[in-house]
Phi, psi and omega in degrees: 000131180287128178298153179292160177298145184242139171275167174262003182255132178182166178217144177209154180218143172218152182211158179186181179209160180151160179056035175084008179223158168239135185226158176212132176255139170231123181244128177235136183229134175227180184297147177200155180290325177226201177262116179236106181258120179249114182260132175242101187244140175288164179305140179100348184246007182298331182296342181281345190304311181302317180293324180292318179295321178296318180297318180294320181295337180286333187241348181241140179255317184220162176124148172270111186247126175251126181241115180253129176248123174249131182232134174239123180277161177282081187297329182298330181267357186228043177272143178216146179286148172273109186306315182296316180293321180295316178299320183294312182289330178293318179295317179295316181294320179294317179296321180292319179295327180291335182272347182255121180300138177059022179282135178292157178293157179302138180265139185300316184295328178290321179294319181291338180279349180290143180302134175091349181282316175257139179216161176301138179294134178295129180249124178269163184305319183291345182277347181290125179290152180300329179298323179293316178297318180295322180294318180294319178296317177298323177295324177296316180294326175296318178294325177299317178301316180293324179294317178300318179296320180294319179293325178288324177297317176294324178296324178297319177296317179298321180301319178296316180298316182294318178296323177296318179294321177295323177296321178295318179295321178296320179294320178293326176298316178296320179295321178296323178298319179292320179291327181294336179296337179271355183301313183304316181296319180295319180287330175297317178297318179293321180297315180298320179295319179296317179297320178299317179297317180296318182290329176293320182281325183217087183299336182260025181302130181299151179296329179298320179296319178297319179296323178297316180297318180297315181295321180295315180292326178295319179295322181291335184276346186270112180249012182297322181296317179296319180293322178296316180295320179298321178297318179292326178294321179298315179294321179295321179295319178296322178295321179294319178297325177289326178292320168074317191280120174049054183252004186301313181297317181292322176295322179299315178296318182297322180295328175298323177291322174307310186294323179298317180293321180294321178297316180294322179301315180294321182291333180269353186295140176240010181222151179296325182294315180291323177297316180297320178293319178298320178293321176296322176299314180298321178295315180294322180293323178295320175298320178298317180299317180298320181287324181297331180301340184271352188272137179296000000 
């Protein structure tokens, strides 16, 4: 079964706890020319980066992806006194007790309760247990699965929009074909007017020159080639949407070809009806281009 078309836009989150830490991953994905994964890891987790990049590369083709990891350690189990702060408050408390008659000596629990005396124990990279690293890595892969699902859900919506736009372009193509049937008559009228002007300015104009003008205007009036190419582009776009997997770049290139044919159609138009249809085509193609930018 062919996977659904995927967008490059999505968000996912996963969280968990264990091995003395609580962690949370947030993954955000937006449009990008290629796959650009930006990892924001707290100290001690840098060793995971190669494995995380490999995991992302297996399931994502394109998009600018930002992955933020937030970690909270089990501080209650890892408190340690700050030696400098403890010495300072002990000296102050002892000096104060010496000045007060019959004052009891400073109590340890009271000193430890003072702000700044106890702090979370500093954890170095080497102190992180492998179980904690494995849990964080598993959480990243869990978030990746959710991100892929979010991008595919957005892609399904995009697929509907793109098919509707292609149907609109196909209808405009048919209308342009009908309007193009009137091109020869319009160009004949223009040709006769041009010939009259030429003969007024140069009554002895050579027949070869007249033949050149006739051939030039005839070539300008024929839009069948543009309409044929536009029809093939529509079918190619539908085939790519059916293929679905990693078709964003090819669709982007194809839409440029759509636009080229619509521009030529407008430039060759000799009637208001065909010009109006050509402009409507350009508008629909621009909407198609904007939506295609979101596809993986």
